[in-house]
N, C-alpha and C positions, 0 to 999 in steps of 0.2 A: 504494500500500500504506500502510495506516495501522496502526501498531503500538501497541496499547493494553495490551500485557502489562505487568504491574507498575504500572499506573496506578490509584491508589486513588480517582481522581475529582477533584473540584474544584467550581467553581460551575456550577450548572445553566444559567446564561446562556451560559457557554462551550460547553457541550454543544450548545445550540441554535445558536450561531454556527457551530460547526464542522460540525454536521450539515447546516446550510443551504448549505454549500459543495457538498454532494453531492446533496441532496434538494431538488428545485425547488419543491414545494408540498405541502400537507397537514400533518397532525400529526407533530411530532417526538416528542412525548410527551403524555400526559394527566396531569393532577393531580386527585386525588380526596380531598377533605377529608371528615370525618365528616358523614353525613347530607346529602350534596350529590351532584349528578350530576358525572361527570368533566368537566373543562374542558380543551380542547385547547390546546397551544402549537404553533403552526404554523411551518413553515420560513419564513425570511425570503427574499424573492425576490432574484435576482441572483447566486446561487452560481456559482463559476468551474468546477465540474466536475459539473454536474447531468446532462449528456448520458449516456444509457445506453451510448453507444458507448465511454465511458471506463470501462475495467474497474476494479473496486475490490475489494480484499480487506482485511479487518480482522483483525489478529492479537490474540487474547485468551487470558487464563489466569485462574486462581483469584484473582489479585490485581487483576484488572480489576473495578472497583467503582464504585458511585454514579454520578456524572455520566458516567464513561467507559462504564458500562453503558447509560445513556440513549442515548449516541451510538451504541454498537454495536447496541443493540436497535432504534433507528430505522432503521439501515442494513439490518438483517436483515428487519424486518417490511415495509419498503417494497420489499424485493428489489432495492435499489440496489447491493448488494454481498454478498459472502459472508464469514461469520465462520469463521476457521480457528484451531484451537488446542484448549484445554480449557475446561471449564465455568467461567463467571465467578463472582464472589463471591456475588452475590445480595442487594444492598442496594437495596430499592425504597421507601425512605421519604424524606420531605422533612422536614428538621429546621431549627429556628430556634434561634439562640443567644440566651438571655435572661440579661442581667447581674443579679447580686444587688446589693442596695443597698450604698452606701459602698465601692464598688470591691472587694467581697469575692468575686470570681470570678463564676461563672455556671453555667448548665446548658443542655443541648440538649434541646429539647422536640420530639417528633415531632408534626407538624401535619397531615400528609397522606401519601398514597401517590402514587408516580408509576407510570404504566403505559406500556407501549410503544405505538406507533401502533395495533397491533391490540388494545389494552387488556389486555395480559398483565401480571399483577403477578408479578414475578420474585423477590420478597423470599424469602430463604432457599433458593431453588431455582436462581437464576442463569440465564444464557442458555446454551443448548446450541449449540455451533458447528455450522455446516452441514457442516464437515469437521473431525472430531475427530482431533487429533494430540497425542501425549504431549508434555509440556513437555521442553525440552532441559536438559542439564546447564548449570550456571552458566558464564558466559564463552563461550558458543557463538558461533561465527562462521559466515558463509555457507559452506555445505558441511558444517557440523557442527551446524547448528540445524535440526531437522526441521520446525519450525513455519514458520520463515522460508523454508526450501527449498520446502515445499509451497505457500506463498503465491506464491512466484516461479513455480512450476510452473503454478499456476492462471492466472497472468497471462501465461503463455507464455514465461517467461524461465528461464534456467539460473542456478544459484548462482554459477557462474564469471563470468557477466556482471556481477554485483554486485562481485565482486573486481576485475575489470578496470576498472570505474568508479572504485573506491576507489584503485587504483594510479595511475590517470591524474590524479587530483586533486592 
């Protein structure tokens, strides 16, 4: 289970590295700049959990954005796992930070779009989970977190099994 709820993203290279642990080959995402054809960024070989026999669920919500959406979208489009939760944020642009002269700050310039492996652009629309579950109240725990509980159920586990593991640790 990969919990990307509340994850606003990070570096796109990190999304590729993590996705490559689950996806053995093919595009993780595509990048499309103005007036160019989309360019794929493929999975890096050698991931530790690429076998389809290893079940995978990814928990997402409205605060799953940017590089986290790249990761979630790659898992969904390749059918490597299921997304569970609520619609993601919908940030599908690649930005570059450009500093101003004399150390006077800077600005972010959108330079391209990123697309999922199936070349979907999710900007302002987000990813729709395979299993839609309303977000839990803050501070939810196993047994009171409907998204986590549904993810465990899809994996064939009960919420109480997670509590037993936590108590044993």
